[in-house]
TIMARRO-991080 format. One record per residue (C-alpha): residue number from 0; x, y, z. Coordinates in nm, 2 decimals, m for minus. Layout:
<recs>
rec resi->NUM, c1->X, c2->Y, c3->Z
...
</recs>
This chain:
<recs>
rec resi->0, c1->11.93, c2->0.52, c3->24.75
rec resi->1, c1->11.69, c2->0.67, c3->24.55
rec resi->2, c1->11.70, c2->0.73, c3->24.13
rec resi->3, c1->11.75, c2->1.03, c3->23.92
rec resi->4, c1->11.51, c2->1.25, c3->23.94
rec resi->5, c1->11.30, c2->1.40, c3->23.65
rec resi->6, c1->11.28, c2->1.74, c3->23.54
rec resi->7, c1->10.89, c2->1.86, c3->23.53
rec resi->8, c1->10.83, c2->2.15, c3->23.35
rec resi->9, c1->10.54, c2->2.39, c3->23.47
rec resi->10, c1->10.24, c2->2.36, c3->23.26
rec resi->11, c1->10.28, c2->2.74, c3->23.13
rec resi->12, c1->10.59, c2->2.68, c3->23.00
rec resi->13, c1->10.53, c2->2.35, c3->22.83
rec resi->14, c1->10.21, c2->2.56, c3->22.64
rec resi->15, c1->10.46, c2->2.81, c3->22.51
rec resi->16, c1->10.74, c2->2.59, c3->22.36
rec resi->17, c1->10.44, c2->2.39, c3->22.18
rec resi->18, c1->10.27, c2->2.72, c3->22.09
rec resi->19, c1->10.61, c2->2.83, c3->21.94
rec resi->20, c1->10.67, c2->2.51, c3->21.77
rec resi->21, c1->10.31, c2->2.58, c3->21.57
rec resi->22, c1->10.41, c2->2.92, c3->21.50
rec resi->23, c1->10.78, c2->2.84, c3->21.38
rec resi->24, c1->10.59, c2->2.57, c3->21.19
rec resi->25, c1->10.34, c2->2.77, c3->21.04
rec resi->26, c1->10.61, c2->3.07, c3->20.94
rec resi->27, c1->10.80, c2->2.81, c3->20.75
rec resi->28, c1->10.85, c2->2.85, c3->20.39
rec resi->29, c1->11.04, c2->2.53, c3->20.31
rec resi->30, c1->10.82, c2->2.31, c3->20.04
rec resi->31, c1->10.59, c2->2.58, c3->19.96
rec resi->32, c1->10.69, c2->2.60, c3->19.57
rec resi->33, c1->10.68, c2->2.22, c3->19.51
rec resi->34, c1->10.33, c2->2.27, c3->19.57
rec resi->35, c1->10.29, c2->2.58, c3->19.37
rec resi->36, c1->10.48, c2->2.41, c3->19.10
rec resi->37, c1->10.28, c2->2.13, c3->19.08
rec resi->38, c1->9.96, c2->2.28, c3->19.07
rec resi->39, c1->10.10, c2->2.48, c3->18.79
rec resi->40, c1->10.25, c2->2.21, c3->18.62
rec resi->41, c1->9.88, c2->2.05, c3->18.63
rec resi->42, c1->9.72, c2->2.36, c3->18.51
rec resi->43, c1->9.96, c2->2.40, c3->18.22
rec resi->44, c1->9.95, c2->2.01, c3->18.14
rec resi->45, c1->9.54, c2->2.06, c3->18.10
rec resi->46, c1->9.56, c2->2.40, c3->17.93
rec resi->47, c1->9.78, c2->2.21, c3->17.66
rec resi->48, c1->9.58, c2->1.93, c3->17.64
rec resi->49, c1->9.31, c2->2.10, c3->17.56
rec resi->50, c1->9.50, c2->2.30, c3->17.29
rec resi->51, c1->9.61, c2->1.98, c3->17.14
rec resi->52, c1->9.26, c2->1.88, c3->17.12
rec resi->53, c1->9.16, c2->2.19, c3->16.97
rec resi->54, c1->9.40, c2->2.22, c3->16.69
rec resi->55, c1->9.37, c2->1.85, c3->16.60
rec resi->56, c1->8.95, c2->1.88, c3->16.60
rec resi->57, c1->9.01, c2->2.21, c3->16.34
rec resi->58, c1->9.28, c2->2.02, c3->16.15
rec resi->59, c1->9.01, c2->1.70, c3->16.14
rec resi->60, c1->8.78, c2->2.00, c3->15.98
rec resi->61, c1->9.01, c2->2.10, c3->15.76
rec resi->62, c1->9.03, c2->1.76, c3->15.61
rec resi->63, c1->8.68, c2->1.70, c3->15.64
rec resi->64, c1->8.57, c2->2.03, c3->15.43
rec resi->65, c1->8.86, c2->1.96, c3->15.19
rec resi->66, c1->8.72, c2->1.56, c3->15.12
rec resi->67, c1->8.37, c2->1.77, c3->15.09
rec resi->68, c1->8.48, c2->1.97, c3->14.82
rec resi->69, c1->8.66, c2->1.75, c3->14.62
rec resi->70, c1->8.43, c2->1.45, c3->14.64
rec resi->71, c1->8.11, c2->1.70, c3->14.53
rec resi->72, c1->8.25, c2->1.83, c3->14.25
rec resi->73, c1->8.35, c2->1.51, c3->14.13
rec resi->74, c1->8.02, c2->1.34, c3->14.18
rec resi->75, c1->7.86, c2->1.64, c3->13.99
rec resi->76, c1->8.08, c2->1.60, c3->13.75
rec resi->77, c1->7.90, c2->1.59, c3->13.40
rec resi->78, c1->8.13, c2->1.31, c3->13.27
rec resi->79, c1->8.06, c2->1.11, c3->13.61
rec resi->80, c1->7.89, c2->0.76, c3->13.52
rec resi->81, c1->7.87, c2->0.64, c3->13.86
rec resi->82, c1->7.65, c2->0.66, c3->14.19
rec resi->83, c1->7.70, c2->1.02, c3->14.29
rec resi->84, c1->7.69, c2->0.91, c3->14.66
rec resi->85, c1->7.92, c2->0.61, c3->14.60
rec resi->86, c1->8.19, c2->0.86, c3->14.46
rec resi->87, c1->8.14, c2->1.08, c3->14.78
rec resi->88, c1->8.18, c2->0.77, c3->15.03
rec resi->89, c1->8.47, c2->0.67, c3->14.82
rec resi->90, c1->8.67, c2->0.99, c3->14.85
rec resi->91, c1->8.58, c2->0.97, c3->15.25
rec resi->92, c1->8.73, c2->0.60, c3->15.25
rec resi->93, c1->9.03, c2->0.66, c3->15.04
rec resi->94, c1->9.10, c2->0.95, c3->15.32
rec resi->95, c1->9.01, c2->0.76, c3->15.61
rec resi->96, c1->8.78, c2->0.96, c3->15.72
rec resi->97, c1->8.48, c2->0.72, c3->15.64
rec resi->98, c1->8.34, c2->0.69, c3->16.01
rec resi->99, c1->8.26, c2->1.09, c3->15.98
rec resi->100, c1->7.99, c2->1.04, c3->15.67
rec resi->101, c1->7.71, c2->0.79, c3->15.58
rec resi->102, c1->7.50, c2->0.75, c3->15.27
rec resi->103, c1->7.23, c2->0.94, c3->15.46
rec resi->104, c1->7.42, c2->1.25, c3->15.47
rec resi->105, c1->7.45, c2->1.30, c3->15.09
rec resi->106, c1->7.17, c2->1.46, c3->14.89
rec resi->107, c1->7.16, c2->1.42, c3->14.51
rec resi->108, c1->6.95, c2->1.66, c3->14.30
rec resi->109, c1->6.99, c2->1.83, c3->13.95
rec resi->110, c1->6.78, c2->1.87, c3->13.65
rec resi->111, c1->6.79, c2->1.74, c3->13.30
rec resi->112, c1->7.08, c2->1.91, c3->13.21
rec resi->113, c1->7.27, c2->1.95, c3->13.57
rec resi->114, c1->7.38, c2->1.73, c3->13.88
rec resi->115, c1->7.37, c2->1.86, c3->14.22
rec resi->116, c1->7.53, c2->1.69, c3->14.49
rec resi->117, c1->7.49, c2->1.84, c3->14.83
rec resi->118, c1->7.69, c2->1.69, c3->15.19
rec resi->119, c1->7.58, c2->1.82, c3->15.55
rec resi->120, c1->7.72, c2->1.60, c3->15.85
rec resi->121, c1->7.82, c2->1.67, c3->16.19
rec resi->122, c1->8.15, c2->1.46, c3->16.25
rec resi->123, c1->8.24, c2->1.32, c3->16.64
rec resi->124, c1->8.56, c2->1.43, c3->16.67
rec resi->125, c1->8.72, c2->1.21, c3->16.94
rec resi->126, c1->8.95, c2->1.44, c3->17.20
rec resi->127, c1->9.19, c2->1.22, c3->17.34
rec resi->128, c1->9.32, c2->1.46, c3->17.67
rec resi->129, c1->8.99, c2->1.63, c3->17.75
rec resi->130, c1->8.79, c2->1.32, c3->17.77
rec resi->131, c1->8.92, c2->1.26, c3->18.11
rec resi->132, c1->8.74, c2->1.57, c3->18.19
rec resi->133, c1->8.46, c2->1.41, c3->18.07
rec resi->134, c1->8.40, c2->1.56, c3->17.72
rec resi->135, c1->8.48, c2->1.25, c3->17.48
rec resi->136, c1->8.45, c2->1.46, c3->17.12
rec resi->137, c1->8.39, c2->1.73, c3->16.99
rec resi->138, c1->8.06, c2->1.84, c3->16.73
rec resi->139, c1->8.20, c2->1.95, c3->16.38
rec resi->140, c1->7.94, c2->2.02, c3->16.17
rec resi->141, c1->8.04, c2->2.04, c3->15.79
rec resi->142, c1->7.85, c2->2.11, c3->15.47
rec resi->143, c1->7.93, c2->2.12, c3->15.07
rec resi->144, c1->7.76, c2->2.17, c3->14.78
rec resi->145, c1->7.86, c2->2.11, c3->14.40
rec resi->146, c1->7.62, c2->2.16, c3->14.10
rec resi->147, c1->7.78, c2->2.16, c3->13.77
rec resi->148, c1->7.53, c2->2.30, c3->13.49
rec resi->149, c1->7.56, c2->2.44, c3->13.17
rec resi->150, c1->7.44, c2->2.81, c3->13.19
rec resi->151, c1->7.35, c2->3.04, c3->12.93
rec resi->152, c1->7.61, c2->3.22, c3->12.72
rec resi->153, c1->7.62, c2->3.48, c3->12.45
rec resi->154, c1->7.88, c2->3.48, c3->12.23
rec resi->155, c1->7.97, c2->3.76, c3->11.95
rec resi->156, c1->8.21, c2->3.60, c3->11.70
rec resi->157, c1->8.40, c2->3.91, c3->11.53
rec resi->158, c1->8.58, c2->3.86, c3->11.22
rec resi->159, c1->8.82, c2->4.01, c3->11.01
rec resi->160, c1->8.75, c2->3.96, c3->10.59
rec resi->161, c1->8.99, c2->4.25, c3->10.48
rec resi->162, c1->9.14, c2->4.24, c3->10.18
rec resi->163, c1->9.51, c2->4.11, c3->10.38
rec resi->164, c1->9.34, c2->3.76, c3->10.49
rec resi->165, c1->9.37, c2->3.67, c3->10.19
rec resi->166, c1->9.72, c2->3.66, c3->10.16
rec resi->167, c1->9.94, c2->3.39, c3->10.34
rec resi->168, c1->9.64, c2->3.14, c3->10.31
rec resi->169, c1->9.48, c2->3.33, c3->10.63
rec resi->170, c1->9.10, c2->3.30, c3->10.53
rec resi->171, c1->9.12, c2->2.96, c3->10.45
rec resi->172, c1->9.30, c2->2.87, c3->10.79
rec resi->173, c1->9.04, c2->3.13, c3->10.96
rec resi->174, c1->8.77, c2->2.89, c3->10.78
rec resi->175, c1->8.88, c2->2.60, c3->10.98
rec resi->176, c1->8.93, c2->2.74, c3->11.32
rec resi->177, c1->8.64, c2->2.93, c3->11.35
rec resi->178, c1->8.47, c2->2.60, c3->11.24
rec resi->179, c1->8.61, c2->2.43, c3->11.49
rec resi->180, c1->8.55, c2->2.67, c3->11.77
rec resi->181, c1->8.17, c2->2.65, c3->11.69
rec resi->182, c1->8.16, c2->2.27, c3->11.70
rec resi->183, c1->8.31, c2->2.27, c3->12.03
rec resi->184, c1->8.09, c2->2.60, c3->12.14
rec resi->185, c1->7.76, c2->2.50, c3->12.02
rec resi->186, c1->7.73, c2->2.15, c3->12.10
rec resi->187, c1->7.43, c2->1.88, c3->12.23
rec resi->188, c1->7.44, c2->1.98, c3->12.58
rec resi->189, c1->7.42, c2->2.39, c3->12.52
rec resi->190, c1->7.13, c2->2.39, c3->12.31
rec resi->191, c1->6.89, c2->2.66, c3->12.34
rec resi->192, c1->7.14, c2->2.80, c3->12.60
rec resi->193, c1->7.44, c2->2.91, c3->12.37
rec resi->194, c1->7.40, c2->3.15, c3->12.10
rec resi->195, c1->7.66, c2->3.27, c3->11.85
rec resi->196, c1->7.63, c2->3.62, c3->11.66
rec resi->197, c1->7.84, c2->3.63, c3->11.34
rec resi->198, c1->8.01, c2->3.93, c3->11.26
rec resi->199, c1->8.21, c2->3.97, c3->10.94
rec resi->200, c1->8.35, c2->4.32, c3->10.91
rec resi->201, c1->8.58, c2->4.50, c3->10.69
rec resi->202, c1->8.61, c2->4.90, c3->10.65
rec resi->203, c1->8.26, c2->4.86, c3->10.81
rec resi->204, c1->8.00, c2->4.56, c3->10.92
rec resi->205, c1->7.72, c2->4.49, c3->10.68
rec resi->206, c1->7.43, c2->4.41, c3->10.95
rec resi->207, c1->7.17, c2->4.26, c3->10.64
rec resi->208, c1->6.81, c2->4.41, c3->10.60
rec resi->209, c1->6.68, c2->4.18, c3->10.86
rec resi->210, c1->6.83, c2->4.40, c3->11.14
rec resi->211, c1->6.87, c2->4.69, c3->10.94
rec resi->212, c1->6.48, c2->4.75, c3->10.86
rec resi->213, c1->6.40, c2->4.67, c3->11.22
rec resi->214, c1->6.65, c2->4.95, c3->11.32
rec resi->215, c1->6.58, c2->5.36, c3->11.26
rec resi->216, c1->6.83, c2->5.43, c3->11.03
rec resi->217, c1->6.78, c2->5.68, c3->10.74
rec resi->218, c1->6.79, c2->5.48, c3->10.44
rec resi->219, c1->7.01, c2->5.65, c3->10.15
rec resi->220, c1->7.03, c2->5.32, c3->9.90
rec resi->221, c1->6.96, c2->4.95, c3->9.85
rec resi->222, c1->7.32, c2->4.87, c3->9.77
rec resi->223, c1->7.42, c2->4.73, c3->10.12
rec resi->224, c1->7.35, c2->4.82, c3->10.47
rec resi->225, c1->7.60, c2->4.90, c3->10.71
rec resi->226, c1->7.54, c2->5.16, c3->10.98
rec resi->227, c1->7.71, c2->5.55, c3->11.03
rec resi->228, c1->7.85, c2->5.61, c3->11.42
rec resi->229, c1->7.92, c2->5.89, c3->11.57
rec resi->230, c1->8.26, c2->5.90, c3->11.83
rec resi->231, c1->8.01, c2->5.90, c3->12.07
rec resi->232, c1->7.85, c2->5.58, c3->12.01
rec resi->233, c1->8.18, c2->5.41, c3->12.08
rec resi->234, c1->8.17, c2->5.50, c3->12.40
rec resi->235, c1->7.86, c2->5.27, c3->12.51
rec resi->236, c1->7.78, c2->4.91, c3->12.42
rec resi->237, c1->7.43, c2->4.96, c3->12.35
rec resi->238, c1->7.26, c2->5.01, c3->12.00
rec resi->239, c1->6.89, c2->5.13, c3->12.09
rec resi->240, c1->6.70, c2->5.05, c3->11.75
rec resi->241, c1->6.48, c2->5.33, c3->11.83
rec resi->242, c1->6.73, c2->5.60, c3->11.86
rec resi->243, c1->6.82, c2->5.76, c3->11.48
rec resi->244, c1->7.11, c2->5.67, c3->11.27
rec resi->245, c1->7.22, c2->5.77, c3->10.90
rec resi->246, c1->7.31, c2->5.47, c3->10.67
rec resi->247, c1->7.62, c2->5.40, c3->10.57
rec resi->248, c1->7.75, c2->5.49, c3->10.23
rec resi->249, c1->7.82, c2->5.22, c3->9.92
rec resi->250, c1->8.19, c2->5.27, c3->9.77
rec resi->251, c1->8.53, c2->5.16, c3->9.72
rec resi->252, c1->8.81, c2->5.32, c3->9.77
rec resi->253, c1->9.06, c2->5.15, c3->9.48
rec resi->254, c1->8.83, c2->4.88, c3->9.32
rec resi->255, c1->8.69, c2->5.01, c3->8.98
rec resi->256, c1->8.56, c2->4.63, c3->8.97
rec resi->257, c1->8.37, c2->4.68, c3->9.32
rec resi->258, c1->8.55, c2->4.35, c3->9.48
rec resi->259, c1->8.69, c2->4.51, c3->9.71
rec resi->260, c1->8.49, c2->4.76, c3->9.91
rec resi->261, c1->8.40, c2->4.85, c3->10.28
rec resi->262, c1->8.06, c2->4.73, c3->10.31
rec resi->263, c1->8.01, c2->4.41, c3->10.17
rec resi->264, c1->7.71, c2->4.30, c3->9.97
rec resi->265, c1->7.66, c2->3.92, c3->9.98
rec resi->266, c1->7.42, c2->3.81, c3->10.21
rec resi->267, c1->7.73, c2->3.55, c3->10.37
rec resi->268, c1->7.93, c2->3.88, c3->10.49
rec resi->269, c1->7.63, c2->4.02, c3->10.68
rec resi->270, c1->7.56, c2->3.96, c3->11.05
rec resi->271, c1->7.43, c2->3.66, c3->11.19
rec resi->272, c1->7.21, c2->3.73, c3->11.51
rec resi->273, c1->7.18, c2->3.46, c3->11.79
rec resi->274, c1->7.24, c2->3.14, c3->11.60
rec resi->275, c1->7.30, c2->2.78, c3->11.75
rec resi->276, c1->7.26, c2->2.62, c3->11.40
rec resi->277, c1->7.64, c2->2.49, c3->11.35
rec resi->278, c1->7.58, c2->2.38, c3->11.01
rec resi->279, c1->7.45, c2->2.74, c3->10.90
rec resi->280, c1->7.70, c2->2.92, c3->11.09
rec resi->281, c1->8.04, c2->2.70, c3->10.91
rec resi->282, c1->7.87, c2->2.73, c3->10.58
rec resi->283, c1->7.83, c2->3.09, c3->10.64
rec resi->284, c1->8.19, c2->3.13, c3->10.78
rec resi->285, c1->8.35, c2->2.88, c3->10.46
rec resi->286, c1->8.25, c2->3.14, c3->10.20
rec resi->287, c1->8.37, c2->3.42, c3->10.35
rec resi->288, c1->8.67, c2->3.63, c3->10.16
rec resi->289, c1->8.88, c2->3.90, c3->10.16
rec resi->290, c1->8.73, c2->4.30, c3->10.11
rec resi->291, c1->8.87, c2->4.62, c3->10.18
rec resi->292, c1->8.99, c2->4.80, c3->10.47
rec resi->293, c1->9.01, c2->4.76, c3->10.82
rec resi->294, c1->8.79, c2->4.90, c3->11.10
rec resi->295, c1->8.87, c2->4.64, c3->11.39
rec resi->296, c1->8.60, c2->4.91, c3->11.61
rec resi->297, c1->8.33, c2->4.91, c3->11.42
rec resi->298, c1->8.32, c2->4.51, c3->11.44
rec resi->299, c1->8.35, c2->4.52, c3->11.83
rec resi->300, c1->8.06, c2->4.79, c3->11.84
rec resi->301, c1->7.84, c2->4.56, c3->11.68
rec resi->302, c1->7.97, c2->4.22, c3->11.87
rec resi->303, c1->7.90, c2->4.44, c3->12.18
rec resi->304, c1->7.54, c2->4.52, c3->12.04
rec resi->305, c1->7.45, c2->4.20, c3->12.05
rec resi->306, c1->7.52, c2->4.18, c3->12.41
rec resi->307, c1->7.32, c2->4.47, c3->12.57
rec resi->308, c1->6.99, c2->4.42, c3->12.61
rec resi->309, c1->6.87, c2->4.75, c3->12.48
rec resi->310, c1->6.90, c2->4.52, c3->12.18
rec resi->311, c1->6.66, c2->4.26, c3->12.27
rec resi->312, c1->6.34, c2->4.45, c3->12.14
rec resi->313, c1->6.51, c2->4.35, c3->11.79
rec resi->314, c1->6.57, c2->4.07, c3->11.88
rec resi->315, c1->6.24, c2->3.96, c3->12.03
rec resi->316, c1->6.12, c2->4.06, c3->11.64
rec resi->317, c1->6.33, c2->3.88, c3->11.50
rec resi->318, c1->6.21, c2->3.60, c3->11.71
rec resi->319, c1->5.82, c2->3.65, c3->11.62
rec resi->320, c1->5.95, c2->3.64, c3->11.22
rec resi->321, c1->6.11, c2->3.29, c3->11.27
rec resi->322, c1->6.47, c2->3.44, c3->11.19
rec resi->323, c1->6.57, c2->3.37, c3->11.51
rec resi->324, c1->6.48, c2->3.10, c3->11.78
rec resi->325, c1->6.23, c2->3.08, c3->12.04
rec resi->326, c1->6.48, c2->3.00, c3->12.28
rec resi->327, c1->6.67, c2->3.28, c3->12.19
rec resi->328, c1->6.36, c2->3.52, c3->12.30
rec resi->329, c1->6.41, c2->3.77, c3->12.55
rec resi->330, c1->6.82, c2->3.80, c3->12.45
rec resi->331, c1->7.01, c2->3.96, c3->12.52
rec resi->332, c1->7.01, c2->3.90, c3->12.90
rec resi->333, c1->7.06, c2->4.16, c3->13.14
rec resi->334, c1->7.41, c2->4.25, c3->13.22
rec resi->335, c1->7.32, c2->4.16, c3->13.60
rec resi->336, c1->7.20, c2->3.81, c3->13.49
rec resi->337, c1->7.40, c2->3.49, c3->13.51
rec resi->338, c1->7.44, c2->3.48, c3->13.15
rec resi->339, c1->7.82, c2->3.50, c3->13.04
rec resi->340, c1->7.87, c2->3.74, c3->12.76
rec resi->341, c1->8.16, c2->3.70, c3->12.54
rec resi->342, c1->8.33, c2->3.88, c3->12.23
rec resi->343, c1->8.60, c2->3.69, c3->12.04
rec resi->344, c1->8.78, c2->3.93, c3->11.82
rec resi->345, c1->9.05, c2->3.81, c3->11.49
rec resi->346, c1->9.20, c2->4.07, c3->11.27
rec resi->347, c1->9.54, c2->4.02, c3->11.10
rec resi->348, c1->9.59, c2->4.40, c3->11.10
rec resi->349, c1->9.51, c2->4.71, c3->11.25
rec resi->350, c1->9.29, c2->5.00, c3->11.20
rec resi->351, c1->9.34, c2->5.15, c3->10.85
rec resi->352, c1->9.23, c2->5.49, c3->10.72
rec resi->353, c1->8.85, c2->5.50, c3->10.60
rec resi->354, c1->8.70, c2->5.80, c3->10.36
rec resi->355, c1->8.35, c2->5.91, c3->10.34
rec resi->356, c1->8.20, c2->6.15, c3->10.07
rec resi->357, c1->8.11, c2->6.45, c3->10.15
rec resi->358, c1->7.73, c2->6.50, c3->10.22
rec resi->359, c1->7.69, c2->6.74, c3->9.91
rec resi->360, c1->7.84, c2->6.48, c3->9.65
rec resi->361, c1->7.63, c2->6.22, c3->9.80
rec resi->362, c1->7.27, c2->6.37, c3->9.81
rec resi->363, c1->7.08, c2->6.24, c3->9.56
rec resi->364, c1->6.99, c2->5.91, c3->9.43
rec resi->365, c1->7.17, c2->5.98, c3->9.09
rec resi->366, c1->7.53, c2->6.05, c3->9.32
rec resi->367, c1->7.49, c2->5.72, c3->9.48
rec resi->368, c1->7.44, c2->5.56, c3->9.20
rec resi->369, c1->7.74, c2->5.71, c3->9.06
rec resi->370, c1->7.97, c2->5.59, c3->9.36
rec resi->371, c1->7.81, c2->5.25, c3->9.35
rec resi->372, c1->8.00, c2->5.24, c3->9.02
rec resi->373, c1->8.34, c2->5.45, c3->9.01
rec resi->374, c1->8.61, c2->5.39, c3->9.30
rec resi->375, c1->8.70, c2->5.71, c3->9.47
rec resi->376, c1->9.07, c2->5.66, c3->9.29
rec resi->377, c1->8.89, c2->5.71, c3->8.98
rec resi->378, c1->8.89, c2->6.05, c3->9.01
rec resi->379, c1->9.28, c2->6.11, c3->9.10
rec resi->380, c1->9.34, c2->5.85, c3->8.79
rec resi->381, c1->9.08, c2->5.94, c3->8.54
rec resi->382, c1->8.94, c2->6.26, c3->8.64
rec resi->383, c1->9.09, c2->6.53, c3->8.82
rec resi->384, c1->9.28, c2->6.44, c3->9.14
rec resi->385, c1->9.31, c2->6.79, c3->9.28
rec resi->386, c1->8.89, c2->6.79, c3->9.37
rec resi->387, c1->8.98, c2->6.49, c3->9.57
rec resi->388, c1->9.00, c2->6.73, c3->9.89
rec resi->389, c1->8.66, c2->6.86, c3->9.79
rec resi->390, c1->8.52, c2->6.54, c3->9.77
rec resi->391, c1->8.62, c2->6.33, c3->10.03
rec resi->392, c1->8.63, c2->6.32, c3->10.40
rec resi->393, c1->8.86, c2->6.13, c3->10.62
rec resi->394, c1->8.65, c2->5.93, c3->10.84
rec resi->395, c1->8.91, c2->5.74, c3->11.03
rec resi->396, c1->9.24, c2->5.69, c3->11.04
rec resi->397, c1->9.47, c2->5.45, c3->11.22
rec resi->398, c1->9.48, c2->5.69, c3->11.59
rec resi->399, c1->9.11, c2->5.77, c3->11.55
rec resi->400, c1->9.03, c2->5.41, c3->11.51
rec resi->401, c1->9.29, c2->5.31, c3->11.76
rec resi->402, c1->9.10, c2->5.55, c3->12.01
rec resi->403, c1->8.74, c2->5.40, c3->11.93
rec resi->404, c1->8.84, c2->5.06, c3->11.97
rec resi->405, c1->8.95, c2->5.10, c3->12.30
rec resi->406, c1->8.68, c2->5.35, c3->12.38
rec resi->407, c1->8.41, c2->5.05, c3->12.30
rec resi->408, c1->8.61, c2->4.75, c3->12.46
rec resi->409, c1->8.64, c2->4.98, c3->12.81
rec resi->410, c1->8.32, c2->4.98, c3->12.75
rec resi->411, c1->8.25, c2->4.59, c3->12.74
rec resi->412, c1->8.46, c2->4.52, c3->12.98
rec resi->413, c1->8.28, c2->4.76, c3->13.22
rec resi->414, c1->7.96, c2->4.58, c3->13.17
rec resi->415, c1->8.09, c2->4.27, c3->13.23
rec resi->416, c1->8.16, c2->4.15, c3->12.91
rec resi->417, c1->8.48, c2->3.91, c3->12.81
rec resi->418, c1->8.63, c2->3.97, c3->12.55
rec resi->419, c1->8.94, c2->3.76, c3->12.40
rec resi->420, c1->9.12, c2->3.88, c3->12.14
rec resi->421, c1->9.32, c2->3.72, c3->11.87
rec resi->422, c1->9.60, c2->3.89, c3->11.66
rec resi->423, c1->9.67, c2->3.70, c3->11.36
rec resi->424, c1->10.03, c2->3.75, c3->11.18
rec resi->425, c1->10.05, c2->4.15, c3->11.32
rec resi->426, c1->10.29, c2->4.39, c3->11.42
rec resi->427, c1->10.39, c2->4.50, c3->11.75
rec resi->428, c1->10.19, c2->4.79, c3->11.71
rec resi->429, c1->9.87, c2->4.60, c3->11.63
rec resi->430, c1->9.95, c2->4.33, c3->11.89
rec resi->431, c1->9.95, c2->4.63, c3->12.15
rec resi->432, c1->9.58, c2->4.74, c3->12.02
rec resi->433, c1->9.49, c2->4.41, c3->12.07
rec resi->434, c1->9.62, c2->4.31, c3->12.41
rec resi->435, c1->9.51, c2->4.59, c3->12.57
rec resi->436, c1->9.16, c2->4.52, c3->12.38
rec resi->437, c1->9.13, c2->4.16, c3->12.61
rec resi->438, c1->8.97, c2->4.14, c3->12.92
rec resi->439, c1->9.33, c2->4.06, c3->13.06
rec resi->440, c1->9.70, c2->3.96, c3->12.87
rec resi->441, c1->9.61, c2->3.63, c3->12.90
rec resi->442, c1->9.27, c2->3.65, c3->12.70
rec resi->443, c1->9.52, c2->3.79, c3->12.39
rec resi->444, c1->9.67, c2->3.55, c3->12.15
rec resi->445, c1->9.94, c2->3.62, c3->11.92
rec resi->446, c1->9.98, c2->3.38, c3->11.67
rec resi->447, c1->10.13, c2->3.30, c3->11.33
rec resi->448, c1->10.00, c2->3.06, c3->11.07
rec resi->449, c1->9.84, c2->2.73, c3->11.16
rec resi->450, c1->9.87, c2->2.85, c3->11.55
rec resi->451, c1->9.53, c2->3.01, c3->11.48
rec resi->452, c1->9.34, c2->2.65, c3->11.50
rec resi->453, c1->9.51, c2->2.68, c3->11.82
rec resi->454, c1->9.37, c2->2.97, c3->11.98
rec resi->455, c1->9.04, c2->2.94, c3->11.89
rec resi->456, c1->9.03, c2->2.62, c3->12.03
rec resi->457, c1->9.18, c2->2.70, c3->12.34
rec resi->458, c1->8.94, c2->3.00, c3->12.40
rec resi->459, c1->8.64, c2->2.76, c3->12.32
rec resi->460, c1->8.76, c2->2.51, c3->12.57
rec resi->461, c1->8.78, c2->2.80, c3->12.86
rec resi->462, c1->8.41, c2->2.93, c3->12.75
rec resi->463, c1->8.32, c2->2.55, c3->12.78
rec resi->464, c1->8.46, c2->2.56, c3->13.14
rec resi->465, c1->8.33, c2->2.93, c3->13.21
rec resi->466, c1->7.96, c2->2.81, c3->13.10
rec resi->467, c1->7.99, c2->2.54, c3->13.42
rec resi->468, c1->7.87, c2->2.65, c3->13.72
rec resi->469, c1->8.03, c2->2.47, c3->14.04
</recs>
């Protein structure tokens, strides 16, 4: 008996079935997304790893730069007594960045009055993620430099010596405060770099014979050496010695004894230009006393002129005649230079009315001699008050003085001059004028009593910091 027979398919049928299975497998979509997802995840992880490494590198670069900046400043500081290189290395060590720097990356230089510290390095920041792609680290260059040196400075110290300064011990307090200011600004490390020009002002400014005689001024008398200005003169900081001016009149408004006069006569009441002599400046300050009237705008006009290069030919002539130190030849420096230019102005009031004698009554030497002996009030009290309007003009009143004050302050600030103003026991109106004159509200000090010393001390300390170039 034979066994069961097997079905033998024809070759063409078998071939068709195999082809059909192959085609079905090729067309099947089961499992395709898994491969795509795996590819996308791998790509995203790679991109994320690169991003993490880049962000980490940037954070490390920021840390390195911050440490460079801080360490070079500390190493270059004038009070640093340690080895500058060691200071920088210690900063990196404390920040756990010591592996990025060596002593060879640090350069120390500078001159006798300065120290310069420079760091120039290339850090190898490791890459935890993309190192598997063959990139072990990123190169991160970083550089920083600090130099601390006393730069050149020109300071105009403009001090109120009006009659009210004798009240409430204001003048004696000014003496002490201004002397401390001078000692703070003029130090051994500022020699031949920092100058102080002292400008005492009352109703006018006596520039003294040394300056007056070197200007193109029509001289009318020998009693004092003030210079008249026009309103336009307060729109510029310049006083050009070649320009034509007229000498200021010599008179007193009210004092028959001539202790209170608008243009003071004593040598210690005149302008001292470009000095670095602490003792001489302080001796002059200690002798200042109250006079007559207040013209802040004239004081600042002269303070600004001492900082304007138009005054340079006169200063050089003073140097040639050993009146100003040789170190200050070619001062004032140009406004475009790196020289720090500062006006510090102090007042205990506000601009007051100032009169002038009409030209016909001040025309001859005899007339000028008369007004040098007789106060204007004598005509009211002893002669004939009805003729006062025929003899005298109001040269400045408070409104005019304030307008000219803001003009000269704005001209100075436009040229880059820093103005600090101090209002010493003043009213609100005067405070507003002095704040407007200052470089900013923070440059204005309104003080009472002994606070004036604190104001001058604060300004002096700020000037020391401004003189440091970093």
